[in-house]
N, C-alpha and C positions, 0 to 999 in steps of 0.2 A: 504494500500500500504506500510505503514511503517513496518508492520509485515512480509510482503511478501519479501521485499528486503533482510533482514538478512538471511532468509531461502534460498533464491536463491543464495546468496553469499556463504553460507555454502555448498550447493550442488555443486556449481561450484568449490569450493576449494577441496571438497572431490573427485570429478572426476579428478581434476588436480593433485592429490596426488597419483595416481596409480603408482606403481613402473615402472621404465623404462624397467626393464627386462621382464615385462609382455608382452611387444610387441615383445620380441625376443625369441619366442618359438623355439623348434627344427625344426619346419617346415620353419623357416626363412632361414635356411641354404640350399643352392642349391647343389645337387649332380648329377653327370652324370648318375649313376646307383643306383638301389635300394640296391645293395650289399655295395656300398660306404656309403650310409646312415646308413645301419645296422651296418657296421663296426664302424662308428663314434659314434653311440648311444651306442654300446657295450663298446667302449673305455671310453667315458665320464661316463659310469655307474660304471667303476672301480676306478674312481678318486673321492676322498672325497671333499666336499665343505668345504673350510677353515672357512667359517662364520658359517654355520649351523652345521657342524661337524657330524651330524647323517644322512646326506643326500648326495647323489652323485651329481656330477655336472649336471647330467641329470634331477634330481628331484628338485634342488634348484632354488629359485626365487631371491636369493641374487644378488646384483649388481656385486660383485666379481666373482660369479659363471658365470654370463653372460660373463664377460670379459675373464675368463678362457676358456669358451666354444668357444668364438671367436678365442682365441689364439690356442687352440687345432685344431679347424677347419682349420685355416690358415696353421698349420704345416701338417695336413693331406693333404691339397690341394697341398702343396709343395712336397709331396711324402715322407715325413719322416716316418720311421717305428714306430710301437708302442713302441718299446724299446727306441728309441731316444726321443720320446715325453715324455715317463714316466721318463727317466733319466733327461731330462730338468726340468720337474716339481719337481722331488725329489731334484735336486741340488738347485732349487730356493726356495722350501717350506719345504723340509725335508721329511722323511719317513711318516710323519703323513698324507700326501696327498693321500696315498695309503690305500685302505681298507684292503689289505693283505700285510702288510709290511714284508720285508725280515727278516729271522731269523739271527740276529747278536747281539753282546753284547749291542748295543744301544737300541735294541727293545725287549730285554729279558723280561722287565717288562710288556710290552704290551702282549706278548705271554704267560708268565708264572705267571704273577701277580694274575690273578683271581684264579688260582689253589693254589697258595701259601696262599692267603687270605682264601680260602675254607678250606685248611688243618689246618690253625691256628684256624679258627672258630670251626672245628671239634675237635681239641685237647682241646680247652677251654670248649666245651660242655661235652666231656668225663670226663675231670677233675672235672667239676662242678657236674656231676652226681655221680662220685665216692665219692666226699666229702659229698654229700647229703646222700648217702647210708651209709657212715661211722658214721654219727651222730646217736648215739644210745640214746634211752630214758633211763634216769637214774632210777634205781630201788629204790623204797622207802621202808622204813622199815615197819614192822607190826604196830608199834606204830603210825607212820605218816599216815598209811592207815586208822587206826581207827579215828584219828583226822580229816582226810579229809572226811571220811564217816559221822562223826558227823556234820561237817560244811555243808555237802550236805543234811543232814537230812535223810540218809539212815537207814533202820531198822537194828537193831543189832549194831549200832554204839557205844552204851554205854557198849558194851562187853556182853550184854545179848541178847538172842534170844527172840524176841517178838512174840512168837507163841501163838495162842489163845487156 
């Protein structure tokens, strides 16, 4: 019984530690029509989870994502337009909340940064290849060649042809 009690306590704690957002799936939201539900799912799919950063609100299990889904749901139920909802979120969290941020000076790095880094990498690669091609092998004199052949034990290294 002494061994069973810690195991039961562990299982009970493990079950109690399930995230609160697991119980708040998209099916927890009630909509009048299927079109409203689809609209809501499409809208939260366009918004980035601020915790996970590589998931949308629709995909994330983070607690903040759950709170934002509820907030977006409430705004949809109030009849706000997509633009109003997105403007509200951008004002509150910045352009990072959008998967497709607008093209403006503050987001140029997001839009053009990967291309700039790729161009720099290409430039460095071409430069390295050109330098490698320019490295020439130094020519050695006939006397150095004989000495090298003698060290390597090649026939005729002593200046004579060793023909039989």
